[in-house]
Backbone bond lengths (Angstrom), bond angles and torsions (degrees), N, CA, C in turn:
res aa  C-N    CA-C-N  psi(-1)  N-CA   C-N-CA  omega(-1)  CA-C   N-CA-C  phi
1 X - - - 1.454 - - 1.526 108.92 -
2 X 1.292 115.23 126.85 1.460 121.16 178.37 1.527 108.22 -100.06
3 X 1.334 116.45 132.96 1.460 121.44 -178.99 1.515 108.53 -115.53
4 X 1.337 116.16 128.50 1.457 121.59 175.61 1.527 107.69 -82.90
5 X 1.344 116.00 104.20 1.468 120.25 -176.31 1.525 112.12 -63.24
6 X 1.318 118.33 -19.90 1.463 120.92 177.06 1.528 111.22 -67.49
7 X 1.333 117.38 -17.84 1.466 121.08 179.86 1.523 113.11 -86.48
8 X 1.330 117.51 -5.39 1.462 121.06 -179.25 1.524 109.09 -72.77
9 X 1.336 115.71 129.30 1.465 120.84 175.83 1.534 108.45 -132.32
10 X 1.310 114.55 159.88 1.459 122.39 174.24 1.515 107.65 -119.48
11 X 1.320 116.11 135.03 1.468 120.02 177.01 1.517 108.72 -152.94
12 X 1.330 116.91 160.66 1.476 119.27 175.24 1.533 110.56 -61.36
13 X 1.323 115.81 151.31 1.462 120.67 176.38 1.517 110.40 -70.50
14 X 1.345 114.72 151.24 1.464 123.15 175.16 1.526 107.74 -126.53
15 X 1.319 116.93 156.44 1.468 120.15 177.78 1.526 111.46 -58.26
16 X 1.318 116.72 -29.44 1.466 120.95 179.57 1.528 112.54 -66.72
17 X 1.336 118.25 -9.15 1.466 122.34 179.44 1.524 113.19 -83.86
18 X 1.326 118.72 1.35 1.465 120.98 -172.34 1.528 113.13 -56.76
19 X 1.316 118.29 -45.45 1.467 119.97 -179.60 1.528 110.92 -64.10
20 X 1.334 116.51 -43.22 1.469 120.43 179.01 1.525 110.71 -64.93
21 X 1.333 117.29 -43.24 1.463 121.20 178.78 1.521 110.63 -59.15
22 X 1.312 116.58 -42.30 1.460 120.72 -179.08 1.529 111.37 -62.66
23 X 1.335 117.67 -32.09 1.461 120.48 179.94 1.525 112.39 -61.85
24 X 1.349 116.97 -38.43 1.472 117.01 179.17 1.521 112.30 -100.73
25 X 1.315 119.27 -37.47 1.465 120.98 -178.92 1.524 111.37 -78.64
26 X 1.321 117.32 -8.32 1.453 122.11 174.73 1.518 112.43 -95.85
27 X 1.320 116.74 9.58 1.460 123.09 -177.17 1.526 109.47 -108.68
28 X 1.329 116.92 118.48 1.467 121.61 -179.28 1.527 112.68 -58.83
29 X 1.331 117.54 -29.64 1.467 119.18 178.24 1.525 110.85 -64.96
30 X 1.311 116.93 -38.22 1.463 121.47 179.91 1.524 110.15 -72.31
31 X 1.327 117.58 -44.70 1.460 120.56 -174.12 1.531 113.49 -84.46
32 X 1.317 118.22 -3.72 1.464 121.21 -178.89 1.526 112.44 -52.77
33 X 1.326 117.43 -39.59 1.463 121.07 -177.27 1.530 112.66 -101.91
34 X 1.331 116.98 9.15 1.463 121.41 179.15 1.524 109.24 -101.92
35 X 1.318 116.27 151.58 1.467 120.42 -179.99 1.521 112.02 -73.36
36 X 1.326 117.37 -24.26 1.455 118.26 -178.10 1.518 110.70 -87.97
37 X 1.321 113.33 157.08 1.459 120.76 -176.64 1.526 111.00 -78.90
38 X 1.317 115.17 156.38 1.459 121.91 176.49 1.532 108.90 -62.72
39 X 1.318 115.82 133.21 1.468 120.08 178.13 1.525 108.67 -79.26
40 X 1.337 116.35 148.32 1.466 118.69 -174.83 1.526 114.31 -125.46
41 X 1.332 117.49 -0.97 1.471 118.65 -179.79 1.528 109.75 -153.31
42 X 1.327 114.28 161.90 1.463 119.19 176.38 1.527 110.42 -61.86
43 X 1.333 117.37 -35.95 1.468 119.97 178.95 1.528 110.76 -63.46
44 X 1.336 117.39 -41.52 1.467 120.06 176.10 1.530 110.42 -62.32
45 X 1.328 116.81 -39.29 1.468 120.24 178.57 1.530 110.29 -64.78
46 X 1.332 117.23 -43.66 1.473 120.83 176.95 1.525 110.91 -61.02
47 X 1.327 116.41 -45.81 1.463 120.16 179.43 1.520 111.02 -62.20
48 X 1.332 116.85 -40.23 1.467 120.92 179.60 1.538 110.48 -63.20
49 X 1.313 116.46 -43.25 1.469 119.76 177.97 1.527 110.24 -63.18
50 X 1.334 115.93 -46.65 1.464 121.37 -176.89 1.527 112.56 -67.55
51 X 1.332 116.78 -42.91 1.462 121.40 -171.35 1.524 113.85 -93.63
52 X 1.325 117.59 -25.02 1.464 120.93 -175.08 1.528 111.90 -115.50
53 X 1.321 116.79 -55.33 1.470 120.15 -172.18 1.530 113.37 -68.55
54 X 1.318 116.55 -52.28 1.467 119.64 -174.81 1.530 112.56 -65.41
55 X 1.347 119.55 -45.29 1.472 117.55 -179.69 1.535 114.54 -78.20
56 X 1.315 118.23 -8.68 1.472 121.92 -177.38 1.528 109.94 -62.35
57 X 1.324 117.61 141.97 1.470 119.54 -178.34 1.539 114.42 -62.39
58 X 1.352 117.67 -32.17 1.471 119.38 -179.89 1.523 109.69 -158.13
59 X 1.328 116.15 78.35 1.468 121.83 175.01 1.519 106.82 -124.01
60 X 1.325 115.41 130.49 1.455 120.90 -177.90 1.521 110.25 -126.01
61 X 1.317 114.19 149.06 1.451 121.56 171.60 1.523 107.69 -83.79
62 X 1.333 116.26 132.30 1.465 120.89 172.07 1.521 105.30 -87.43
63 X 1.335 116.72 123.06 1.462 120.87 -171.95 1.521 112.20 -125.22
64 X 1.331 113.79 149.71 1.458 123.04 164.14 1.518 105.18 -122.62
65 X 1.327 116.01 123.84 1.472 121.12 -176.85 1.529 111.19 51.03
66 X 1.316 116.36 43.25 1.472 125.66 178.27 1.527 113.24 64.68
67 X 1.327 118.08 11.92 1.470 122.66 176.98 1.530 107.90 -98.97
68 X 1.324 117.39 125.17 1.459 122.02 -176.89 1.528 110.23 -71.88
69 X 1.345 115.99 123.54 1.462 121.13 178.93 1.526 111.35 -121.55
70 X 1.330 116.54 1.56 1.452 120.55 -179.18 1.513 110.44 178.09
71 X 1.317 114.55 -172.09 1.469 119.32 179.99 1.525 109.10 -143.79
72 X 1.314 114.53 157.82 1.460 121.71 168.85 1.516 106.41 -136.90
73 X 1.315 115.07 135.72 1.453 121.16 -174.10 1.524 109.04 -133.68
74 X 1.315 115.88 130.28 1.463 120.53 174.02 1.522 106.62 -126.70
75 X 1.317 115.34 119.93 1.453 120.52 -174.71 1.521 110.08 -110.40
76 X 1.337 117.20 108.98 1.464 119.48 177.75 1.526 111.22 -74.08
77 X 1.312 115.66 138.00 1.458 121.42 175.97 1.532 108.56 -73.30
78 X 1.320 116.62 165.24 1.459 120.53 176.52 1.518 108.38 -126.54
79 X 1.298 115.20 175.84 1.461 120.18 -178.15 1.520 110.53 90.84
80 X 1.287 115.77 151.02 1.469 121.83 -175.18 1.526 112.66 -56.84
81 X 1.339 117.01 -41.14 1.463 120.22 -174.73 1.519 113.09 -77.07
82 X 1.333 118.76 -24.41 1.464 121.20 -171.75 1.521 114.89 -118.28
83 X 1.313 119.39 0.69 1.463 120.97 -173.31 1.522 113.35 -67.23
84 X 1.322 118.21 -7.38 1.463 122.56 -178.82 1.528 112.70 -90.03
85 X 1.342 118.66 -0.16 1.460 119.39 -177.41 1.523 111.71 -132.82
86 X 1.340 114.32 164.05 1.456 121.64 -178.74 1.525 108.74 -151.18
87 X 1.336 116.01 158.09 1.464 122.67 175.75 1.521 109.96 -106.27
88 X 1.332 116.38 143.17 1.458 121.74 178.13 1.525 109.88 -118.25
89 X 1.314 115.79 142.42 1.453 122.55 175.15 1.521 108.93 -149.00
90 X 1.325 116.71 160.40 1.459 120.73 -177.25 1.517 109.40 -161.82
91 X 1.312 115.47 163.60 1.449 122.41 175.45 1.510 109.18 -158.79
92 X 1.331 115.77 147.94 1.462 122.01 -177.84 1.524 107.96 -136.45
93 X 1.333 117.08 145.86 1.460 121.92 177.45 1.529 110.30 -54.44
94 X 1.324 116.27 141.66 1.465 122.64 -174.80 1.521 112.20 -53.88
95 X 1.324 117.92 -40.09 1.467 118.96 -176.49 1.528 112.46 -64.83
96 X 1.333 117.72 -12.29 1.459 121.34 178.72 1.528 112.77 -104.03
97 X 1.333 117.71 1.20 1.457 120.12 178.32 1.520 109.92 -62.24
98 X 1.323 115.80 144.08 1.451 121.21 174.76 1.520 115.45 79.53
99 X 1.330 117.12 10.99 1.462 120.75 -179.27 1.526 113.16 -109.80
100 X 1.328 117.54 5.58 1.456 121.15 178.50 1.517 114.77 83.75
101 X 1.322 117.53 7.91 1.466 120.95 -175.90 1.522 111.62 -69.14
102 X 1.323 117.94 -47.14 1.469 119.85 179.28 1.521 110.41 -63.27
103 X 1.325 116.63 -40.08 1.471 120.19 177.85 1.523 110.37 -60.56
104 X 1.318 116.55 -47.28 1.469 121.10 179.02 1.535 110.14 -61.34
105 X 1.333 117.41 -42.99 1.470 120.63 -179.07 1.527 110.94 -63.46
106 X 1.326 117.74 -43.11 1.469 120.44 178.89 1.525 109.87 -64.57
107 X 1.330 117.55 -41.93 1.474 120.73 178.38 1.529 111.61 -61.83
108 X 1.318 116.90 -33.07 1.470 120.76 177.74 1.527 110.90 -76.79
109 X 1.327 116.67 -40.76 1.462 121.36 -172.19 1.522 113.50 -72.04
110 X 1.329 117.11 -40.43 1.466 120.28 -172.57 1.532 112.23 -57.92
111 X 1.328 120.47 -53.47 1.469 117.88 179.45 1.530 113.17 -65.45
112 X 1.350 117.08 -34.37 1.470 119.56 177.15 1.519 110.38 -62.19
113 X 1.333 116.18 -44.50 1.454 119.84 -178.70 1.529 110.92 -63.68
114 X 1.333 117.78 -47.09 1.464 120.29 -179.94 1.534 110.83 -60.89
115 X 1.339 118.18 -34.04 1.469 120.69 176.45 1.532 110.43 -68.66
116 X 1.334 116.65 -38.76 1.466 121.03 -179.09 1.527 112.97 -74.41
117 X 1.335 116.88 -27.64 1.471 122.48 -177.76 1.531 109.05 -128.68
118 X 1.334 117.51 74.66 1.467 120.63 -173.88 1.525 114.81 -64.56
119 X 1.323 118.94 -17.22 1.471 120.74 177.26 1.527 112.36 -78.14
120 X 1.324 116.90 -18.23 1.464 120.42 -179.89 1.529 108.78 -80.89
121 X 1.328 115.35 129.68 1.473 120.12 178.75 1.528 112.18 -117.91
122 X 1.332 117.68 -10.86 1.467 120.48 -175.28 1.527 110.84 -135.94
123 X 1.333 115.55 123.62 1.456 121.87 169.83 1.521 107.91 -101.57
124 X 1.323 116.23 137.33 1.458 121.45 177.63 1.520 109.02 -118.69
125 X 1.333 115.25 136.67 1.458 121.60 174.58 1.523 107.09 -120.74
126 X 1.322 116.17 123.11 1.459 122.02 175.17 1.520 106.62 -102.15
127 X 1.333 116.69 112.39 1.455 121.61 -173.65 1.525 109.20 -116.26
128 X 1.329 116.12 127.14 1.457 121.38 177.24 1.526 109.54 -54.66
129 X 1.314 116.54 135.36 1.466 121.13 -178.27 1.525 112.14 -60.88
130 X 1.321 118.35 -22.25 1.467 122.31 178.22 1.528 113.09 -86.61
131 X 1.325 117.58 -10.96 1.465 121.71 -174.14 1.533 110.29 -92.66
132 X 1.323 115.46 79.49 1.464 120.95 -176.07 1.531 112.29 -64.77
133 X 1.324 117.51 -37.09 1.464 120.39 179.98 1.510 112.00 -61.84
134 X 1.314 117.18 -43.72 1.458 120.64 179.92 1.529 111.41 -69.72
135 X 1.320 116.66 -33.92 1.469 119.22 174.60 1.529 110.18 -60.74
136 X 1.342 116.83 -42.13 1.473 120.08 178.81 1.532 110.82 -64.04
137 X 1.335 116.40 -39.24 1.478 119.51 -179.61 1.521 110.63 -58.25
138 X 1.323 117.31 -52.98 1.467 118.43 -176.44 1.529 111.87 -68.54
139 X 1.312 117.57 -33.80 1.465 119.68 178.12 1.529 110.83 -66.57
140 X 1.344 117.61 -40.68 1.472 121.25 178.46 1.527 112.17 -66.44
141 X 1.323 117.04 -24.48 1.461 120.36 -177.31 1.530 112.56 -95.83
142 X 1.323 117.25 6.01 1.460 120.40 172.57 1.505 116.37 97.44
143 X 1.326 118.23 5.67 1.462 120.16 175.37 1.525 108.80 -70.63
144 X 1.319 115.84 146.28 1.468 122.13 179.05 1.523 109.58 -102.88
145 X 1.332 115.79 129.88 1.469 119.82 176.86 1.522 107.82 -74.79
146 X 1.332 116.24 126.70 1.460 121.25 -178.63 1.524 112.69 -103.56
147 X 1.321 117.51 -21.83 1.454 118.86 177.95 1.505 112.51 153.97
148 X 1.335 114.54 177.52 1.461 121.06 178.51 1.522 109.46 -103.44
149 X 1.308 114.32 136.53 1.455 122.12 174.59 1.528 105.99 -105.11
150 X 1.313 115.93 104.43 1.459 120.88 -173.95 1.523 111.64 -74.32
151 X 1.332 114.61 134.35 1.475 121.72 179.53 1.522 110.33 46.76
152 X 1.321 116.15 50.96 1.467 122.81 -170.68 1.529 113.50 -87.46
153 X 1.335 116.82 -31.88 1.464 120.45 -173.74 1.525 109.37 -129.56
154 X 1.321 115.35 135.42 1.453 119.90 170.09 1.518 106.42 -99.68
155 X 1.336 115.21 111.26 1.456 118.94 -173.66 1.522 109.82 -141.88
156 X 1.309 114.99 130.88 1.459 121.82 177.44 1.522 111.73 53.34
157 X 1.323 115.11 42.31 1.445 121.11 171.90 1.515 116.89 87.76
158 X 1.334 117.41 5.34 1.467 116.99 178.37 1.526 111.80 -148.36
159 X 1.329 113.97 152.95 1.463 120.34 174.02 1.518 108.66 -76.90
160 X 1.323 116.10 136.21 1.463 120.18 -176.17 1.527 110.38 -127.18
161 X 1.319 114.27 141.84 1.459 121.25 170.76 1.520 107.99 -79.57
162 X 1.319 116.45 141.42 1.463 121.23 -179.63 1.524 109.31 -128.92
163 X 1.324 115.33 140.68 1.456 120.20 168.01 1.513 107.27 -90.38
164 X 1.323 116.11 142.65 1.460 119.93 172.69 1.519 107.87 -108.64
165 X 1.331 114.04 131.44 1.461 123.09 177.04 1.526 107.36 -120.99
166 X 1.327 115.80 155.10 1.465 118.97 175.51 1.525 110.47 -137.45
167 X 1.325 113.97 154.19 1.464 122.62 172.98 1.523 105.22 -137.42
168 X 1.317 116.41 125.70 1.464 121.32 -179.40 1.521 110.65 -99.18
169 X 1.309 116.62 151.59 1.466 119.87 178.16 1.521 110.80 -57.74
170 X 1.315 117.07 -29.66 1.482 121.04 178.35 1.531 112.00 -74.18
171 X 1.351 117.90 -9.29 1.466 121.62 175.97 1.528 112.07 -80.56
172 X 1.341 116.62 -13.07 1.471 119.42 178.08 1.519 109.59 -66.43
173 X 1.334 116.94 143.09 1.469 118.22 176.10 1.524 109.86 -63.05
174 X 1.312 114.93 145.17 1.474 120.24 178.47 1.528 109.01 -65.87
175 X 1.320 115.96 144.72 1.471 119.61 176.52 1.515 109.55 -70.70
176 X 1.346 116.59 134.65 1.485 119.29 179.78 1.501 112.37 -70.62
């Protein structure tokens, strides 16, 4: 399957995305490295959109021809000491793995997010040490690997090692 990366768009989630969300968020392969549980019904997908996606400060649907095939989420921290940083996460339907879609989505999202949240100077990506595909995504998009956090997260019944990556607002290319 060939994917035209020029067709990739990011937009806020809508309730009408429930069926599409269920296709990828209902897949254990996709949610294996995510903190949230695999969705199992259209009602769970609707609730997730209503309760998580729509009120989220910066969560976008990754779309092809306005059809949701994944998500990208950047969560800015709050409080005086932490308001300068945010965490990024993403997921894409399995049938689109290996086509550059997540890389393209991250490349689109990072400058948009920094424009929307000018006080944030640091994005952090915590990537499971076993998730080689996601490591490649952040490396291709300019994130710097800072190190491994051993036994850092207890997720889905096991302790996991995580790599921490960062991207600074000053890492963005200068505007011509």
